[in-house]
MARLUMFI-823878 format. One line per 5 residues: number of its first residue (from 0); their letters; for each residue x, y, z of N, C-alpha, C. Coordinates in pm, whole numbers. Layout:
<sites>
NUM = a = X:Y:Z:X:Y:Z:X:Y:Z; ...
</sites>
This chain:
<sites>
0 = mttdt = 5283:-8665:-3759:5289:-8681:-3904:5250:-8821:-3946; 5301:-8917:-3865:5270:-9058:-3895:5122:-9086:-3874; 5067:-9024:-3766:4925:-9048:-3738:4837:-8990:-3847; 4873:-8862:-3892:4793:-8801:-3998:4797:-8883:-4126; 4917:-8937:-4153:4929:-9019:-4274:4844:-9144:-4266
5 = tvlat = 4841:-9202:-4143:4762:-9326:-4125:4613:-9298:-4142; 4569:-9182:-4079:4427:-9147:-4091:4390:-9119:-4234; 4481:-9044:-4306:4454:-9013:-4445:4446:-9139:-4529; 4542:-9231:-4502:4541:-9356:-4579:4416:-9438:-4551; 4374:-9437:-4421:4253:-9513:-4386:4130:-9454:-4453
10 = gqale = 4126:-9316:-4453:4013:-9251:-4518:4009:-9277:-4666; 4127:-9274:-4731:4129:-9304:-4875:4084:-9447:-4903; 4129:-9535:-4809:4090:-9676:-4829:3939:-9693:-4817; 3880:-9618:-4719:3736:-9628:-4703:3662:-9571:-4822; 3717:-9456:-4875:3651:-9396:-4990:3662:-9484:-5113
15 = aqplr = 3776:-9560:-5118:3796:-9644:-5236:3705:-9765:-5238; 3656:-9804:-5116:3570:-9922:-5111:3431:-9889:-5165; 3386:-9959:-5263:3251:-9934:-5316:3146:-9978:-5215; 3033:-9909:-5220:2922:-9946:-5133:2855:-10071:-5186; 2860:-10174:-5108:2801:-10301:-5150:2660:-10313:-5095
20 = pkrrg = 2569:-10355:-5178:2433:-10377:-5127:2429:-10489:-5025; 2343:-10473:-4929:2330:-10576:-4827:2281:-10706:-4889; 2349:-10812:-4852:2310:-10942:-4903:2187:-10993:-4828; 2099:-11046:-4905:1983:-11107:-4844:2019:-11247:-4795; 1979:-11274:-4677:2011:-11403:-4619:1930:-11514:-4681
25 = rgsla = 1971:-11636:-4649:1897:-11752:-4701:1757:-11758:-4642; 1746:-11708:-4518:1614:-11707:-4456:1517:-11619:-4532; 1567:-11501:-4581:1481:-11412:-4657:1436:-11476:-4789; 1531:-11542:-4858:1498:-11609:-4984:1396:-11721:-4962; 1419:-11798:-4856:1324:-11906:-4826:1187:-11851:-4793
30 = gtial = 1186:-11739:-4721:1058:-11677:-4689:984:-11629:-4812; 1061:-11572:-4909:1000:-11525:-5033:940:-11642:-5111; 1019:-11751:-5121:969:-11869:-5192:843:-11925:-5125; 845:-11927:-4991:727:-11978:-4918:605:-11890:-4943; 627:-11758:-4950:515:-11668:-4974:459:-11686:-5116
35 = viaai = 551:-11706:-5214:506:-11728:-5351:423:-11856:-5360; 472:-11962:-5295:398:-12089:-5296:262:-12072:-5229; 261:-12000:-5117:134:-11978:-5046:37:-11898:-5131; 91:-11798:-5206:4:-11718:-5293:-55:-11803:-5405; 28:-11892:-5462:-22:-11980:-5568:-131:-12072:-5515
40 = vwflp = -105:-12131:-5398:-206:-12220:-5337:-333:-12144:-5306; -316:-12018:-5262:-432:-11936:-5224:-517:-11900:-5345; -451:-11870:-5458:-525:-11828:-5577:-569:-11945:-5665; -515:-12065:-5640:-546:-12178:-5726:-696:-12208:-5733; -769:-12211:-5620:-914:-12236:-5631:-986:-12131:-5716
45 = fvlli = -942:-12005:-5705:-1008:-11901:-5784:-978:-11919:-5933; -854:-11960:-5966:-819:-11985:-6106:-900:-12102:-6160; -914:-12209:-6080:-994:-12325:-6122:-1141:-12286:-6139; -1188:-12196:-6055:-1327:-12150:-6068:-1348:-12077:-6200; -1251:-11994:-6239:-1264:-11920:-6365:-1256:-12015:-6484
50 = ttsir = -1158:-12105:-6482:-1143:-12197:-6596:-1264:-12290:-6610; -1321:-12331:-6497:-1440:-12418:-6503:-1560:-12343:-6559; -1569:-12214:-6528:-1686:-12137:-6572:-1686:-12110:-6723; -1570:-12120:-6788:-1563:-12086:-6930:-1537:-12209:-7017; -1560:-12329:-6966:-1541:-12450:-7046:-1673:-12525:-7056
55 = tgsdf = -1682:-12605:-7160:-1804:-12682:-7178:-1810:-12799:-7081; -1930:-12855:-7065:-1946:-12966:-6973:-1870:-13090:-7018; -1871:-13118:-7148:-1800:-13235:-7199:-1649:-13219:-7183; -1600:-13097:-7203:-1457:-13073:-7184:-1417:-13091:-7039; -1504:-13046:-6947:-1475:-13061:-6804:-1470:-13208:-6764
60 = lsggp = -1568:-13287:-6814:-1574:-13428:-6777:-1461:-13509:-6839; -1420:-13473:-6962:-1314:-13549:-7029:-1175:-13513:-6977; -1153:-13385:-6949:-1020:-13342:-6906:-999:-13338:-6757; -1107:-13331:-6680:-1091:-13319:-6535:-1085:-13174:-6492; -1105:-13147:-6363:-1114:-13008:-6316:-982:-12932:-6321
65 = iswpk = -868:-13002:-6319:-739:-12932:-6312:-681:-12907:-6450; -731:-12972:-6553:-675:-12955:-6688:-712:-12818:-6745; -632:-12775:-6842:-658:-12646:-6907:-774:-12661:-7007; -869:-12571:-7013:-985:-12588:-7102:-946:-12584:-7250; -1006:-12675:-7328:-983:-12680:-7473:-1098:-12615:-7551
70 = eltfq = -1216:-12619:-7494:-1332:-12558:-7558:-1385:-12447:-7467; -1378:-12324:-7516:-1422:-12211:-7436:-1564:-12171:-7473; -1642:-12134:-7371:-1778:-12088:-7394:-1821:-11995:-7281; -1905:-11899:-7315:-1961:-11809:-7214:-2110:-11837:-7192; -2156:-11948:-7251:-2296:-11984:-7234:-2329:-12018:-7089
75 = nftda = -2226:-12064:-7014:-2250:-12098:-6872:-2302:-11978:-6795; -2254:-11858:-6827:-2299:-11739:-6754:-2445:-11708:-6785; -2483:-11726:-6913:-2623:-11703:-6950:-2715:-11803:-6881; -2674:-11930:-6883:-2755:-12033:-6816:-2761:-12011:-6666; -2648:-11973:-6608:-2644:-11951:-6462:-2735:-11837:-6421
80 = wkvgn = -2739:-11731:-6503:-2824:-11616:-6470:-2972:-11656:-6466; -3011:-11747:-6558:-3151:-11790:-6562:-3182:-11889:-6450; -3095:-11990:-6432:-3121:-12093:-6331:-3118:-12033:-6190; -3023:-11944:-6166:-3013:-11885:-6034:-3112:-11774:-6007; -3191:-11737:-6109:-3289:-11629:-6094:-3221:-11504:-6040
85 = fstty = -3106:-11472:-6096:-3023:-11365:-6040:-3082:-11226:-6061; -3170:-11210:-6158:-3230:-11078:-6174:-3312:-11041:-6050; -3371:-11143:-5984:-3448:-11119:-5861:-3360:-11128:-5737; -3278:-11231:-5730:-3196:-11249:-5608:-3092:-11138:-5593; -3040:-11089:-5704:-2946:-10976:-5698:-3015:-10854:-5639
90 = rnsii = -3135:-10825:-5689:-3209:-10709:-5639:-3236:-10721:-5490; -3278:-10840:-5445:-3309:-10857:-5303:-3184:-10843:-5216; -3072:-10899:-5260:-2949:-10887:-5181:-2901:-10743:-5174; -2916:-10671:-5284:-2874:-10529:-5285:-2961:-10448:-5189; -3092:-10474:-5188:-3182:-10401:-5096:-3141:-10423:-4951
95 = iavvk = -3118:-10550:-4916:-3079:-10581:-4777:-2945:-10517:-4743; -2848:-10527:-4834:-2715:-10472:-4805:-2719:-10320:-4793; -2794:-10254:-4880:-2798:-10107:-4879:-2865:-10054:-4752; -2965:-10126:-4703:-3036:-10082:-4582:-2961:-10124:-4455; -2922:-10250:-4451:-2868:-10305:-4326:-2726:-10259:-4295
100 = vplgv = -2637:-10260:-4393:-2495:-10235:-4365:-2470:-10093:-4313; -2516:-9986:-4381:-2493:-9852:-4323:-2560:-9832:-4188; -2682:-9889:-4173:-2752:-9876:-4044:-2675:-9947:-3933; -2626:-10067:-3960:-2552:-10141:-3859:-2421:-10073:-3822; -2350:-10019:-3922:-2223:-9950:-3893:-2248:-9823:-3813
105 = lisam = -2355:-9750:-3845:-2386:-9627:-3771:-2420:-9658:-3625; -2504:-9757:-3602:-2539:-9794:-3464:-2415:-9841:-3388; -2333:-9922:-3454:-2213:-9974:-3390:-2115:-9861:-3358; -2101:-9765:-3451:-2009:-9654:-3427:-2055:-9568:-3310; -2185:-9539:-3302:-2235:-9459:-3190:-2214:-9532:-3058
110 = mafal = -2242:-9661:-3057:-2224:-9737:-2933:-2076:-9747:-2895; -1991:-9771:-2992:-1848:-9782:-2963:-1791:-9649:-2916; -1836:-9538:-2974:-1789:-9406:-2931:-1831:-9377:-2788; -1955:-9408:-2755:-2002:-9384:-2619:-1924:-9467:-2517; -1896:-9593:-2552:-1824:-9681:-2460:-1676:-9648:-2451
115 = aklrv = -1621:-9586:-2554:-1477:-9559:-2557:-1442:-9421:-2505; -1526:-9321:-2532:-1486:-9183:-2504:-1579:-9104:-2412; -1699:-9151:-2388:-1792:-9075:-2305:-1802:-9136:-2165; -1849:-9054:-2072:-1868:-9103:-1936:-2005:-9172:-1930; -2001:-9302:-1929:-2123:-9384:-1928:-2116:-9478:-1810
120 = rfkga = -2224:-9487:-1737:-2227:-9579:-1624:-2227:-9723:-1671; -2156:-9803:-1598:-2150:-9948:-1623:-2103:-9978:-1765; -2012:-9895:-1819:-1969:-9918:-1958:-1896:-10051:-1973; -1826:-10094:-1867:-1758:-10223:-1874:-1857:-10337:-1888; -1964:-10331:-1810:-2066:-10437:-1816:-2139:-10434:-1951
125 = vlfsv = -2165:-10311:-2000:-2234:-10300:-2130:-2146:-10357:-2242; -2016:-10320:-2240:-1925:-10371:-2343:-1913:-10522:-2334; -1908:-10575:-2214:-1898:-10720:-2197:-2022:-10790:-2251; -2140:-10733:-2224:-2264:-10795:-2273:-2273:-10789:-2425; -2220:-10679:-2484:-2222:-10669:-2631:-2128:-10770:-2693
130 = vlglt = -2006:-10777:-2638:-1908:-10871:-2693:-1953:-11015:-2670; -2030:-11037:-2562:-2080:-11172:-2535:-2166:-11223:-2650; -2223:-11130:-2727:-2303:-11171:-2842:-2224:-11246:-2948; -2091:-11228:-2947:-2007:-11300:-3044:-2002:-11449:-3015; -2031:-11486:-2891:-2019:-11627:-2852:-2146:-11706:-2877
135 = ipiyi = -2255:-11641:-2918:-2383:-11711:-2937:-2387:-11773:-3077; -2394:-11904:-3087:-2404:-11966:-3220:-2537:-11933:-3286; -2534:-11915:-3413:-2654:-11876:-3486:-2759:-11987:-3485; -2712:-12112:-3470:-2805:-12225:-3479:-2906:-12226:-3364; -2862:-12190:-3243:-2955:-12198:-3129:-3054:-12082:-3130
140 = alvpl = -3031:-11982:-3217:-3122:-11868:-3222:-3225:-11880:-3334; -3213:-11981:-3418:-3300:-11988:-3536:-3447:-12006:-3500; -3475:-12100:-3409:-3616:-12127:-3373:-3680:-12007:-3303; -3617:-11949:-3198:-3678:-11829:-3137:-3694:-11715:-3237; -3597:-11696:-3325:-3609:-11589:-3425:-3724:-11615:-3520
145 = fitik = -3738:-11739:-3563:-3847:-11773:-3656:-3983:-11746:-3591; -3999:-11787:-3464:-4127:-11766:-3396:-4155:-11617:-3378; -4051:-11542:-3339:-4069:-11398:-3317:-4104:-11326:-3446; -4031:-11356:-3551:-4055:-11288:-3679:-4191:-11327:-3736; -4232:-11452:-3713:-4365:-11494:-3759:-4475:-11421:-3684
150 = digli = -4454:-11400:-3552:-4555:-11331:-3471:-4574:-11186:-3515; -4467:-11123:-3561:-4480:-10982:-3604:-4511:-10970:-3753; -4533:-11084:-3819:-4579:-11082:-3957:-4474:-11051:-4061; -4348:-11083:-4033:-4242:-11053:-4130:-4178:-11179:-4188; -4247:-11294:-4171:-4196:-11415:-4237:-4210:-11400:-4388
155 = dnlfg = -4110:-11449:-4462:-4103:-11436:-4607:-4106:-11289:-4650; -4039:-11206:-4569:-4028:-11063:-4598:-3882:-11024:-4582; -3829:-10946:-4677:-3687:-10908:-4670:-3655:-10832:-4542; -3748:-10750:-4496:-3722:-10671:-4376:-3726:-10756:-4249; -3774:-10879:-4260:-3766:-10969:-4147:-3624:-11012:-4117
160 = llgpy = -3533:-10996:-4214:-3393:-11032:-4193:-3314:-10920:-4124; -3367:-10797:-4128:-3287:-10685:-4079:-3253:-10699:-3930; -3353:-10731:-3849:-3330:-10743:-3705:-3225:-10847:-3670; -3240:-10972:-3717:-3136:-11073:-3687:-2999:-11036:-3744; -2996:-10980:-3864:-2866:-10942:-3921:-2798:-10834:-3836
165 = lafgi = -2875:-10736:-3790:-2818:-10631:-3705:-2771:-10690:-3571; -2851:-10778:-3515:-2817:-10834:-3384:-2688:-10914:-3388; -2667:-10989:-3496:-2547:-11071:-3503:-2427:-10996:-3563; -2449:-10881:-3625:-2337:-10807:-3684:-2280:-10701:-3593; -2366:-10641:-3509:-2322:-10528:-3425:-2213:-10566:-3324
170 = pfevl = -2216:-10680:-3255:-2109:-10708:-3157:-1969:-10702:-3217; -1949:-10763:-3333:-1815:-10760:-3394:-1777:-10618:-3434; -1871:-10542:-3489:-1840:-10406:-3532:-1809:-10316:-3413; -1882:-10333:-3304:-1855:-10254:-3183:-1716:-10287:-3129; -1681:-10414:-3131:-1549:-10455:-3080:-1437:-10390:-3161
175 = vlhsf = -1449:-10390:-3293:-1344:-10332:-3379:-1340:-10180:-3363; -1455:-10114:-3368:-1457:-9968:-3362:-1420:-9918:-3223; -1457:-9992:-3119:-1420:-9951:-2983:-1268:-9948:-2967; -1200:-10047:-3020:-1053:-10048:-3013:-995:-9931:-3091; -1053:-9898:-3206:-1001:-9787:-3286:-1028:-9653:-3217
180 = frglp = -1148:-9634:-3164:-1183:-9507:-3100:-1098:-9481:-2976; -1060:-9586:-2905:-977:-9567:-2787:-841:-9509:-2824; -797:-9533:-2948:-668:-9480:-2991:-673:-9335:-3035; -792:-9278:-3047:-802:-9136:-3085:-755:-9049:-2969; -682:-8940:-2997:-629:-8856:-2888:-741:-8786:-2812
185 = devle = -733:-8793:-2680:-835:-8727:-2597:-825:-8575:-2606; -704:-8524:-2639:-687:-8379:-2645:-777:-8316:-2750; -798:-8385:-2860:-883:-8332:-2966:-1027:-8319:-2918; -1077:-8420:-2849:-1213:-8416:-2799:-1227:-8315:-2685; -1123:-8302:-2602:-1128:-8204:-2494:-1133:-8063:-2551
190 = aarmd = -1054:-8036:-2657:-1056:-7904:-2720:-1193:-7874:-2780; -1254:-7975:-2841:-1388:-7955:-2897:-1490:-7932:-2787; -1473:-8003:-2676:-1567:-7985:-2564:-1554:-7846:-2505; -1431:-7793:-2498:-1410:-7657:-2446:-1469:-7551:-2540; -1479:-7585:-2669:-1541:-7493:-2766:-1693:-7504:-2765
195 = gagaw = -1746:-7587:-2678:-1890:-7597:-2664:-1954:-7709:-2743; -1874:-7798:-2800:-1930:-7908:-2879:-1988:-8014:-2787; -2104:-8063:-2821:-2164:-8171:-2747:-2121:-8307:-2801; -2179:-8411:-2744:-2140:-8547:-2783:-2175:-8575:-2930; -2295:-8531:-2973:-2336:-8558:-3111:-2246:-8485:-3210
200 = rmffq = -2214:-8358:-3179:-2129:-8281:-3269:-1989:-8340:-3275; -1934:-8382:-3160:-1801:-8444:-3160:-1802:-8573:-3243; -1912:-8647:-3230:-1919:-8775:-3300:-1924:-8756:-3452; -2013:-8667:-3497:-2033:-8654:-3642:-1926:-8566:-3709; -1875:-8464:-3639:-1782:-8371:-3703:-1635:-8402:-3676
205 = ivlpl = -1605:-8480:-3572:-1465:-8508:-3539:-1433:-8656:-3547; -1510:-8737:-3475:-1476:-8879:-3464:-1495:-8951:-3597; -1608:-8932:-3662:-1633:-9004:-3788:-1533:-8969:-3898; -1499:-8841:-3922:-1397:-8812:-4024:-1260:-8871:-3992; -1224:-8874:-3862:-1094:-8930:-3824:-1092:-9083:-3833
210 = skpal = -1208:-9144:-3836:-1215:-9291:-3831:-1253:-9352:-3964; -1230:-9281:-4072:-1273:-9333:-4203:-1214:-9470:-4237; -1083:-9497:-4215:-1033:-9632:-4247:-1102:-9742:-4169; -1123:-9719:-4038:-1189:-9823:-3957:-1334:-9842:-4000; -1402:-9733:-4030:-1542:-9743:-4072:-1555:-9818:-4204
215 = itvli = -1465:-9789:-4298:-1471:-9858:-4428:-1437:-10005:-4412; -1342:-10036:-4323:-1309:-10176:-4298:-1430:-10252:-4244; -1494:-10194:-4145:-1613:-10259:-4088:-1724:-10267:-4191; -1736:-10163:-4273:-1839:-10161:-4377:-1820:-10275:-4477; -1696:-10295:-4521:-1669:-10403:-4618:-1692:-10540:-4556
220 = ldavs = -1640:-10561:-4434:-1657:-10691:-4370:-1805:-10721:-4345; -1880:-10620:-4305:-2024:-10640:-4282:-2098:-10666:-4413; -2058:-10596:-4518:-2123:-10616:-4648:-2098:-10757:-4700; -1975:-10806:-4685:-1943:-10942:-4731:-2023:-11044:-4650; -2030:-11024:-4518:-2104:-11117:-4433:-2253:-11117:-4469
225 = twnel = -2309:-10999:-4490:-2452:-10990:-4525:-2478:-11049:-4663; -2389:-11022:-4757:-2405:-11070:-4895:-2403:-11222:-4903; -2323:-11286:-4815:-2305:-11431:-4823:-2394:-11508:-4725; -2471:-11440:-4643:-2546:-11510:-4539:-2651:-11603:-4600; -2657:-11725:-4550:-2747:-11825:-4608:-2848:-11878:-4507
230 = lmalt = -2803:-11910:-4385:-2885:-11988:-4293:-3012:-11913:-4252; -3000:-11787:-4211:-3118:-11711:-4171:-3211:-11686:-4289; -3151:-11655:-4405:-3234:-11633:-4523:-3311:-11759:-4560; -3247:-11875:-4544:-3313:-12002:-4574:-3426:-12030:-4476; -3412:-11984:-4353:-3515:-12007:-4251:-3633:-11913:-4266
235 = ilssd = -3607:-11788:-4302:-3713:-11686:-4301:-3779:-11668:-4437; -3701:-11680:-4546:-3755:-11656:-4680:-3793:-11788:-4745; -3902:-11788:-4822:-3946:-11912:-4887:-3982:-11892:-5034; -4049:-11783:-5069:-4093:-11766:-5208:-3977:-11722:-5297; -3985:-11756:-5426:-3877:-11724:-5519:-3857:-11573:-5535
240 = srktl = -3963:-11496:-5521:-3952:-11352:-5539:-3883:-11283:-5422; -3861:-11356:-5310:-3798:-11297:-5190:-3657:-11349:-5167; -3615:-11446:-5244:-3486:-11511:-5215:-3368:-11419:-5245; -3261:-11444:-5171:-3137:-11368:-5190:-3036:-11450:-5271; -2920:-11392:-5298:-2821:-11458:-5384:-2779:-11598:-5336
245 = plgll = -2744:-11616:-5207:-2707:-11752:-5164:-2818:-11853:-5187; -2945:-11810:-5170:-3057:-11901:-5197:-3070:-11929:-5346; -3034:-11832:-5429:-3035:-11854:-5573:-2934:-11960:-5615; -2820:-11965:-5544:-2720:-12067:-5576:-2770:-12207:-5544; -2866:-12219:-5451:-2920:-12351:-5419:-3001:-12408:-5534
250 = nftgq = -3039:-12326:-5631:-3112:-12376:-5748:-3026:-12470:-5832; -2895:-12470:-5807:-2806:-12557:-5885:-2795:-12696:-5823; -2868:-12722:-5716:-2873:-12858:-5662:-2981:-12936:-5736; -2987:-13065:-5714:-3088:-13148:-5779:-3053:-13175:-5924; -3142:-13136:-6016:-3121:-13171:-6158:-3001:-13098:-6217
255 = fstny = -2955:-12989:-6152:-2840:-12915:-6205:-2712:-12947:-6127; -2713:-13057:-6047:-2599:-13086:-5961:-2474:-13119:-6040; -2487:-13164:-6165:-2368:-13198:-6246:-2329:-13085:-6340; -2398:-12973:-6333:-2365:-12859:-6418:-2256:-12776:-6351; -2133:-12829:-6354:-2024:-12764:-6283:-1988:-12630:-6346
260 = gglaa = -1995:-12622:-6478:-1966:-12495:-6544:-2065:-12386:-6506; -2194:-12422:-6502:-2295:-12326:-6463:-2281:-12285:-6318; -2249:-12382:-6232:-2231:-12350:-6090:-2112:-12257:-6070; -2001:-12284:-6140:-1883:-12196:-6128:-1915:-12056:-6179; -1988:-12048:-6290:-2027:-11916:-6341:-2119:-11844:-6243
265 = ailia = -2211:-11918:-6180:-2301:-11856:-6083:-2224:-11803:-5961; -2127:-11879:-5914:-2047:-11832:-5800:-1971:-11706:-5837; -1915:-11702:-5959:-1844:-11581:-6002:-1939:-11461:-6009; -2058:-11484:-6062:-2155:-11374:-6069:-2188:-11322:-5929; -2194:-11414:-5833:-2232:-11376:-5696:-2121:-11299:-5624
270 = vvpml = -1995:-11336:-5650:-1885:-11277:-5572:-1823:-11155:-5638; -1851:-11132:-5765:-1785:-11021:-5836:-1809:-10885:-5769; -1932:-10850:-5726:-1949:-10718:-5661:-1862:-10699:-5538; -1850:-10803:-5455:-1767:-10791:-5335:-1619:-10782:-5370; -1576:-10853:-5475:-1436:-10845:-5516:-1403:-10704:-5568
275 = iaygf = -1494:-10646:-5644:-1472:-10511:-5696:-1466:-10410:-5580; -1561:-10420:-5488:-1561:-10328:-5374:-1435:-10344:-5290; -1394:-10468:-5268:-1272:-10491:-5190:-1150:-10435:-5262; -1147:-10450:-5395:-1033:-10399:-5472:-1020:-10248:-5463; -1133:-10177:-5465:-1128:-10031:-5458:-1097:-9981:-5317
280 = lqryi = -1140:-10055:-5216:-1130:-10005:-5078:-1024:-10076:-4995; -944:-10166:-5055:-851:-10244:-4975:-744:-10160:-4909; -711:-10042:-4967:-607:-9959:-4905:-655:-9904:-4771; -785:-9878:-4758:-838:-9834:-4630:-836:-9948:-4528; -862:-10070:-4576:-861:-10185:-4486:-722:-10208:-4431
285 = vsalt = -620:-10201:-4518:-482:-10220:-4473:-442:-10111:-4374; -476:-9986:-4404:-439:-9877:-4314:-509:-9889:-4180; -633:-9938:-4179:-704:-9955:-4051:-644:-10069:-3970; -606:-10177:-4037:-550:-10290:-3965:-412:-10260:-3908; -338:-10167:-3972:-203:-10134:-3926:-199:-10002:-3852
290 = agavk = -315:-9944:-3818:-319:-9811:-3756:-246:-9809:-3623; -258:-9908:-3542:-196:-9908:-3410:-70:-9989:-3401; -15:-10028:-3517:99:-10118:-3515:226:-10051:-3465; 244:-9917:-3486:369:-9851:-3451:355:-9769:-3324; 241:-9777:-3261:225:-9700:-3138:290:-9775:-3023
295 = g = 358:-9698:-2937:427:-9761:-2826:334:-9790:-2710
</sites>
């Protein structure tokens, strides 16, 4: 009787206690504050870029780059579009990106699938030689590339950039996709093989649909790299009608070197397409980066 009373009293006491939310430790609060500060520091250059692009030159010089703009203007964007010759450079960059990026991702995906899931001789040596391409600095390849492209008649031609861009982009894409393809279950491919599917059918009908997050991640990273590439374009392209966006930004050097508002507006014009694409596709990038995080 005494024991039952004690248990009943203990149970009533437990029921009477309200559920208290777990207290966040000081470490968690400090971490949150640190993240907020890091986010502010991270976004500060972008905020300064926007404020500089919408202020007049006299306001920028009198108030300094960190002050809040007093005179707003959108004339900088109009001037930047003309000085940067963006109607031409935009078109050229879009042509290169539309041709090179899907082609590079497709080649990389086929190579990564073969090295990850198919029986290929010397696949270790092939993968090592491909990844070795990541260690080659672009500077030591400029002269041989220039001579080769000149010999085949593609100097000052947009398609002369395709070969070097593919050569320097494929190693990284193969490395990323190879790691992702290795995580795909072998049972799925074995079942398809038992149904009579060949390597091409498995690749296009099974592997590619299952790898959409990884493919989109590689696609975005490759597009950003191609969109921003300057050194090879500067070496191979020379005429104004062939220049790409980064070369268009070089028009702000010299007599336009003090036009900070125009330069800021030009940089915004150049990066906006990549920011929009990243904003729409960032959920695929996050899912691809965290795909193997919970696997044992």
